[in-house]
NUDOKOL-51227 format. One record per residue (C-alpha): residue in one letter; x, y, z. Coordinates in steps of 0.02 Angstrom, whole numbers, plus 50000, padded with zeros to 5 digits. Example, Ala and Ser with C-alpha at 12.3 -4.5 7.8 and 13.67 -1.06 7.14 Angstrom:
BEGIN
a506154977550390
s506844994750357
//
This chain:
BEGIN
m502264920349316
t501654935849221
l499824940049261
s498794953049131
e498394968549189
s496314964449214
a496924950549314
i497734962649406
r496424975349422
e495154960749467
h496244953949603
y496054972249706
r494154972449644
r493714958849729
a495264963449879
k494394982049908
p493304977750062
v494694970650140
y495644986350116
e494264995850162
a494014985550321
l495654988550369
a495815006550332
t495235011650489
v495445003950683
k493945009650791
n494145027650697
y495795029250673
p496535029350511
t497835014550484
i498865015050311
g497705001950213
l496705017850105
n497845032950178
d498755043850028
f500545038350111
v501015055950114
g502735057250209
w502595038450237
y503895032050105
i505305042750103
k506545038049935
r508485043749947
d509535045249803
h510755036749886
d510755028950052
d512495025250146
v512255008350160
e513705005950282
a512885015250420
i511275006750412
//
């Protein structure tokens, strides 16, 4: 199934209040809407054997 760009955009427009509600818990930020700086680190090469 392939969704159009406008369908995806509309989904996130409707879901935005949910993400906003999950963005903080008792004034502490969650990963809901943070900028993700340093949150996800992509390595060029993973040592699969070590994992």
